[in-house]
N, C-alpha and C positions, 0 to 999 in steps of 0.2 A: 656560754655567756660570759663567764669570768675571763676566759682566755681572750675573747674578742675585746673585752674592756681593757685588759692590761696592754694588749698590742696597740690599741688605739691611743691609750694614754702615753705609751712610749713614743709613738710616732709624733704625737702632739708635742711632747717635751723636746724631741730632737728639732722639730721645725721651729718652735719658739726660740730655742737656744741659739739657732743659727740666724735668727732674724730680728734680734733685739736691738738693732742699730736705730730703728725708728722709735719714737716715744710720743705718746699722746697724753693729753691731760686727763685727769680723772674727775668724774662728776659724782653726784650723790645718787647712788644706785637705788635708793629708797624713794625717789621722787614719785609722787602720785601719778597714776595712770588709770586707764579704764579698768573697771571691775566687773564682776559677774552679774551685777544688776544692770549693766549697760547704761548707767546714768552718770558716769564719772566725768570730771572735768580736770584739765591740767592747768587751768588759768592761774593757780597759785604756786605752781612749782618752779616757774622760770625755765630757762633753757639749760640743759646739761652742757658742760664744756668738754665734750669728748673729742674724739679724733676729727669729727666733722667741723669743729669750730677752730681748729688749728690753722693758722695761716700757712699757705702753701706756695708763696711766691718763689719763683726760680727753682722749684723742685722738679726733679726729673719725672716725666710721665712714663708709667709702665703700662703695658697691656696685659691684662689677665684674661685667660680664656674662660668662657662661661657656656655650659650646656644647659639649655632650657627645654624640658620635655614638652612644653605647651606652646612653643613658638609657632606662629603662623605667618609672620611677616619678617623679612630680613631687617636686621638692625645694623646699619652701617656706623652707628654712633656718631652721627654728624649733625643731628638736630640741635637746636639751641639749648634744650634742657640737658642733653647728654654732654655737650661741651661745657656747660656750667658745672655739672657734676665733676667732670675731669679737672676743671680749674680748682675746685675745692678739695679734691681728694688725691690728685696726681694719678688717677687710674682711669683707663678706658677699657671697655669690655669688647672682646671679640667673641660674638655669640654664634653658636651653632645649634641646630635643631635636628630632630629625627629626620632622616632622609625620606623625601617623598611624602611627608605628612604622616608617616607610620607612627605607631605607638613607640614609646621609649625603650621597650624591653630589648629589642635587637641591638640598639645602639649601646645600651648599658652592658649587655652580654659581651659585645665586642670590646668595650673598655676593659672589662674584667679579664677577658681572655688574653688581651695584649698588655694588660697592666699599664695602660696609658690613659691618664685621666686629665680632664680640664682642671683649671685652678678652682673654680666655683661650679657647683653642680646643683641643678634642680631636676631630680630624677623621677619625681612623682611616684607612681606605684611601684617602681623598681628600686626605690631607695634602700629597702632592706637588703637587697642583693649586694649593693655596694657596701653597706655596713658589715654584713657577714664576711665580705671579702677583705675587710680591713682598709677599704679605700676612702673612708670618710674620717676626718679628724674629730676628736672630742674637742669642741670649741669652748668648754667651760673655763679653762684657764685664760684663754685669749679674751673672752668676754669679761672676766674679772679684771683683767689688766687694761683692756682697750675698749670695752663696750658699755660705757655708762648709759648711752642713749638706748641701746638694746634693752638693758635692764629696766630703764624707765618706761619704755614702750610696753613691755610685757607685764610690768608691775606684779600684782599678786598672782598672776598666772605663769610667771617665769618658770617655776619648777615643773610645770606640766610639759615643758619641752624635753625633759629628761626621758631617756629611753625606757627605763623601768626602775623599780625599787632595787633590783639586783644589779643593774647597770645604769648608774645615774649620769651617764655621759649625755652631752647635748651634741647630737650629730646634725640636726636640722633646726632651722628657724622657720616657723610657720609661714606658709605662703599666703595665708588668708588673714583677714582683718582681726584686730584685737578689740573686743568690746564694741561699743557704739550702739546705735539704734537703727531700725529700719523705717525710713520715711516713705519708702515706696516698695511695692512688691507686686509681682505678676500673679500671685495667688496659686492655687492648686489647679485651676482651670481658667480659661480666658474666653470671653464672649464679645462679639462685635457690639459697639456702643448702640448702633441702630437697633439691634435685636433687644438689647436691654431697655432702651427707651420705649420700644413697642409694648413693653410690660410695665411702663411707668416706673422704671428703675427698681422694680422689686427684685432683690437678689434671690436666686434660687437656693433653697436650703437643702435640697436633696437631688439625687440624680434624676429622679422622676420629674421634678420641677424644671431642671435644666433641659431635659428631653422635651417637655411641653413647650418651653421657650423656643428651642431650635425649630421644632416642627411648625409651630404657629407662625414663626417669622418666615420660614420658607414658603408656607402656604399663602401668606399674604403678599410676599415679595419673592417669587420664584427665580427672578433673574436680577443681576446687577444692573446698574445704569448703563453699562457697556453691553448689555444683552447676553451676559454669560450665565449659565446655570449655576445656582448656588450649591455649595457643598456643605452639608451639615457639620461634619467633623472630618479632619484629616490628621494623619500621623506620619512621622518619619521613622521608618524601621529598617532601612536597607543596610545600615551599618550600626556603629555604636550608638547612634541616635535612638535606637529602640529602647535603651535604658531610660532616656530622658522623656520620651513621649508615650511609651507604652508601660514600662516597668515602674519608674519612680512615682508617677501620679497615683498608682494603685495604693501605695503605702499611705500617702497623705489623705487621700479621699476615703478609702475604705477603713483604715485603721487609725487615722489621725496621728500617724507616726512621723517623726522628723526624719530628715534624710540621713539614713545610714546605709545607702546603697541598696543592695538586695536583701537587707536583713532587718528583722524586727527584734527588739530587745524587751523582754517582759519585766515585770516588777521585781523579779529576783535576779536581774542582769543575765538571764539566760538568752542566748542567741537562737533565733528561729529563721530559717530561710523563708522569706516573706510569702512566696507564692503558695505555701501550704496553709496560709491563713484562710479560714472559712469566709471571712468578710471580703478578702481579695478575690476569692473564687466567685463571689456574687458580683463583684465589680466587673470581672471579665465576662460573666454571663450577660450582664447588661451590654457590654461592648459587642458581644456576639449578636445580641438582638438588634443593636443599632446597625450592625453590618448587614444583617439579613433584611432589615427594613429599608436599606438604602440611605440611611442617615450618615453612617460611617463610610468614607470614601472607598469605593471598591478597588482603587488603585494604591491604597496606602501601603500594602505589603510589597509592592514591586517598584514604586517610584523611588527616585534618588532624592537626597536631601535638597538638591538644587530644584528638582521638580516641586518639592514641598514648599520651598520658599517662593517659587514663582506663582504657585496657586494663592498663597497668602497675599503676595503683592498685587494680584489681580482683583482682590476684594471679594472673591467668591466664598471664602471659608468662614462660616459663621462661628465655629467653636474650635478651640485648641486645647490640648493638654501638654504644656510645654513650658520652657523657661524663656524669659524675654531675651536673654543673651543669644538664644538660638534663633528666634523668629524675628528679631529686630530689623534685620536687613530687608525683609519683606514689608514690615510695617513702615520703615523709612520711605519706601517707594510710595506707599499710600499717603503718608503725610506730605511728601513733596508734590503729589497730585491733588492735594486738597481734599482727600477722601477720609476725613477724620472719623466719620461715622462707621467706616469699615475697619478702623483700628480697634484695639482690644482693651476691655475692662478686665482687670484681675478679679477673680472670684474666690472668696474663702469657702470653697465648695467642699462638702463632705457627703458621704453616702446617706447619712441620716442626721437628724437634728440633735442627737445625743453625742455626736462626735465633733470635736473642735478642730478646725483647721490649724495646723502647727506652724505655718509659714513664718510667723514673727517670733517664734520660740528661739531663744539663745541656747545653743548646745554646748557652750563653753569654747575654750580655745581649740581650734582645729589643728591637731598635731599629726605627725607621721608623714606629712607631705610638706616639703619646704626646701630652703636653700641651705647648702652646707659647703664646707671647704674640704677639698680633697687632701688625702695624705701626701700627695706629691706636689701640692701647691708651691709655686715658685716663691711666693712671699706671703705666708699666712698672716703676718702682722698687717701688711698692707691690705690684704683682703678683708680682715675683720674691721679695720679702720674704715674701709670703703663702705661696708655694710652698716657700720655704726653711724656714719654720716647720713646715710639714707634713712636711718631711724631717728635722727635728730629733728628738732623743730624745723630748722632751716632746710634739711633734706626732704622732709615730708611736704613742706609747702612748695618747694621747687618741683618735686615730682608731680604733685597733684594740681597745683595752680599754674605752674609755669614761671615765666619771667615777669617780674614786676614792671609795670608801665607798658607792658606789651600784651600779655595774656590776662593780667589782672591789675587792679589799682587799689590804693589804700585811701579810705575816706578820712575826714577830719577826726573821727573817733579812733582811728588806727585799725579799722576793720577792713578786710579784703572784700572786693567785689569784682564782678565781671560785667562788661558792657553787654547790652542786648545783642550786639553784633557777634561778640565772642561766643555767647551762649548759643546763638543760632548756628554758628559754624560748628561748634562742638557737638550739636545734636544732629546736624544734617549732612556734614561733610565726612564721608567715611574714611578719608585720609587725614582728618584733622589731627588725631593723636600722633600718627607717625610723622607728619610734617612738622608739628610744633614741639613734639616730645612730651606734651602734657598728658600724664597718665600712661605714657608708652613704656616707661621703665619701672613702673610701680610694682606690678606683679611680675615675678613671685616673691619679691622681697617684703620684709615685715612692714606692716602698715596699720595705723590707727583706723578704727571704724568711723562711720558717719556720725556726726553729732558731737564728737568729742572736741573740746575747746583747747586751743593753744594759749600761751600766756597773754596774747593780745585780745583774747575773747572771741577770736574768729575760729571757725571749725577748720580742722586739718584738711578735710576734704571739701570739694566744691559742692557737695551734697549736704544740705541742711534742711530743716523744716521750712525755713523761709524761702530757700532757693527752690525747693520742690513745689511749693505753692505758687511761687512767681512764674515757674516754667510750665504750669498746667495749661493745656490748650482749652479751647472753648467747650469741648465735650467733657473734659475732666472738671472744669469749673462748674458747669451745669449740674453734674452729678453731685459734687460737694454741696452745692446750694440745695438741691433736692433732698439730700440726706441730712442736711444740717450739721456737716462736719467740716473741719479744716483740711484734713488729709484723707485721701481715699482709703488708706490703711486703717483709719479709725473705725472702719466697718469690720475689721478682722478681730479675732481673739488676740489680745495683747500679750506681749512677752511676760508680763507680770502674772499672767494666769497659768504659767507653766513652771515646773521645777527644772533647774539646770541639772542634766544628768552628771553622774560622777565619772564619766568616761567621755572621751572626745568623739566627734562625728566619725563613724567607722568607715565611711567611704574614702576618707583621706588617709587612714591609718596604714602605715607600711606593715605588711604581715609576712610571716615566714613563707618561703617559696613553696613548701609542701602544702600549705593552706591555699595559696593562690592557684596552684595547679588544680586542686579540686574545685575551688570556687569558680574558676574560669570555665571548667567543664560544666558545672551546674548552670552557669549563665548561657552557655552555648545550647544546652538542652532547652532551657526556658525560652530563649529567643525564638527558636523555630516552633516549639510546642505551643507557646502562647498565641502566636500568629495562627497556627492551625486551629486552636480553640476558638479564636475570634472569627475566623473566616469559615469555619465549619457550620453545619446546620445546627439549629437550636436543639434538635432532638439528639444530636451526637455530642453536645457540649460536655455533659458529665463524663461520658466514656473517654472523651479526648482529654479532659482535665485529669481524670484518674490515671490515664496512661502516662501523662506527664509526671505526676507525683511518683508513680512506680519507677519511672526511668531516673528521676532525681534520687530516689532511695538507692537505686543500684549504682549510681554515680558517686555515692559517698556523702550524701547530704547530712546524715547523722554525725559522721566523723567530722565534717567541716563545722557543724554547729557546736560540737564539743570543743574543738580547737579554738574557735572564736570566743566561746564562753570563757576559756582559760585566759585568752589575751585580754578580754575585758576585765577579768578579775585582777590581772597585773596592773592595768591602768587605774582601776578603782583603788588598789593598794597604794599606788604612787600618789594619788590625790589625797588619800587618807593620811599618808606620812608627811605631807607637806601642807 
């Protein structure tokens, strides 16, 4: 650990020493930003005058290479927002992605083998491999010198970016939002509005109540208006989606656990591989019964994700266990066809009334997955100034709102707003973001969360309480009126009801290669074994589940739990020291 730290620091020092020809203004690094209560405002801080606020007329534009592990669409850097960013920073990005939509591990392994790295890297789960190889710079000194807006954005959570108490380097800036509030959420499960209305908007408190709602709706309305047979529940499990629709919901619904991937963390910060939870066993027993009763789609284990989305788009599927970012393409078709009753209401569903849905819980800053500067970066100063601009008030507004007087306007009070036409395009045009640049370059760079105010009193993001309410469709408005609430999420357990963990969300945390090897094997076992448990007979469920647990034990589950517990202890110590 110490050796890695020293090497990284030396690399950083060399790069900085050869690149100090540029100079950016310094701002107040102590400016107020979002905090752990998610209620902060920056309205009194003013705008930091860092690199992003420096005039860039007549400066030479340089191209920095950028690897994004999560890229799905080519980015030619020609949209209006990209061009405006280049005008402000003198930087354009040449972005590459994992070939063929594969995960990032092969691309990162090749980088390390050839010792050829892009200037800026978002490596996602493979970041630790790059850090161990000495391929990522410690950005601490660069941020101290050129990153006032970075410091302002992270505020009190800045030190959480450090690798560990033993290695206080900052190799990555979180790819996920800092603070903010959740004004909308898809819940732990989703039900068609028509099915919910059939029960007079009574939210199901348990799996059994959800089951009754599904069955009663299918019994009363067995076919869609297009004559298609209804499907009670479907899942997408043909690839990594199994974790999203089969694995992750079990933790929230059965254990009331926040998203830590395939792991539960007990009150003593001990890691537990989630599928050995007794409550999750009962959740999957229920899934098995739904399958055998024909409520769970008999094709769920063999269909592709495209098949899954097509079924949602047809209006056939009554209930989902998914995230809105995954099923939204199907839901957009329903909205375009005017079939709002077949779109989905998010449910704060848990297995029993004593368990609270954790979806609005703030888990603290998500670290371990983010953007970093490579040790071979052509111009580290230019790179950090580029990122600092994106973190500035101006950069945040540009990225998230777009071009003033084109994508948004400013009213007499100085507050930003979008026209109804712009809002409609942003919601219904699947190419809106790519064509306009609005939101297209935001992820995986640092970002304020929803609800946080800039010095004008406007929110940094286009999502606010007011905007969410204004954008509700007729189904959503009717539900709010029925429930007597302003927001749909007012029906959920609120963030204030949960304590913030002393460690970051574990799904994003970069972990040692030896841990990942075991964890990946555990997930491979669970993927096939859980499908077998669900699709097998009810009589065979316990034997199938016991067989899975035995195989998990033989795969190194106890060893992985111990390793992750030690990693958590390091993060807890880092939090305690800062």
